[in-house]
C-alpha angles and dihedrals in degrees: 000000000000113000113249095239088059089050090053090052092049089054090050091053091049093058094046094044086085087070090065094043092049092048092053093055091040091057099035099046133041099243113188120240088235089059092048089050092053090051088048096054093044094051091046088061092050096048091046091054088044091054094049101041100028118027101029093041089053090047095052096040094049097042126003143275098272098055088046093053095043092048092047091054091048091051093053093048094045093051095040095050093045094045092049093050093049095048090046092051094045093047091054093047091053094043091050090049090048089050094050091050092050091049089050093051093046091049092048092049091050091047090050091051096046111024090181093056123119106267097198088112092054094045087050092062110089104184116174109183092200090066097054135064131224117222093266093052088048092054093043093052092046090053095049088049089046089050089056094043090058099024093063093050088046089054092044091052090047091050092048094047092050091049092049090058141245128078122315107263113258090206090056095048093047089049093050092043095052093042091048092050088056092049095048094047095045095046093044092052092054091040091053089049090050093057102264115145125230095254089055097048095048094045091052090055092047089056091049089050089052093049091049094045090050088048092056090048095048092044089058092047099043099040095046088075096049136084120280089238092061090050089051089050093048091051089048088051093052089052093053090049090052096052093044090050090051093050096043103039117012106040096044090052091049095046091052088064112029102023111181092022092064095087094043096053093041090053090053090054092049089049090051093049092047093051090049090051091048092050093048090049091048090054094048088051093050091049090053094049090049089055 
């Protein structure tokens, strides 16, 4: 018989496998930005529904309202702070790279115009392309880090829900799978434009899958020895991180491309996830009545 913590890790790998699948299609096929935006809006609705009807509901039912609220606020703060730091660092690196390239071009132009000019300015510029990113590499790296920032809470949520008992929510798995497909496709498209080869891209996502599967397994092992209020708070924290991620990354990218259709497509995703949750709950109730 397979140990339960291994099963939890396998469920975590199933949810994050979509990153690899999305990255393959994002690299091999020219997926339009509009299509990626549609997927982002749709998966945002699915994730919001999963947070409301699956994660927060489990958190409140297993613990209490106060651990859920505290964990939720902690999740929002942690994701927002980390995401802000990452974007600030990446933007500064890109702008610095851009500044170096502009100085080099200007110096080269001056040297071409006046070959006898003093080239101290040109010699003073030490530009190493390997140390700087173009805009596509910046976007790709941000999406990879973003996948880890929300992939690990996803895996923790899966591990905890499996520990609490009952079947893994189909609505939650569908939400995570579609959202990860979007992240994988979007990041791989930018990474390909930034000069990454296929082997490097797929290898990166395989590493992310391994990390998320390990997170699901460790969450089952570690939190199985903790108080139920702590588990409730951690589930609330993952819910807060999810919603902050949706608002900061997925919806803005969707709105930039499809504008007024964002709310419509997002609502369809929300409705689908709610329907899947309702059907799953209906099946559980019927099974209970039959017993």
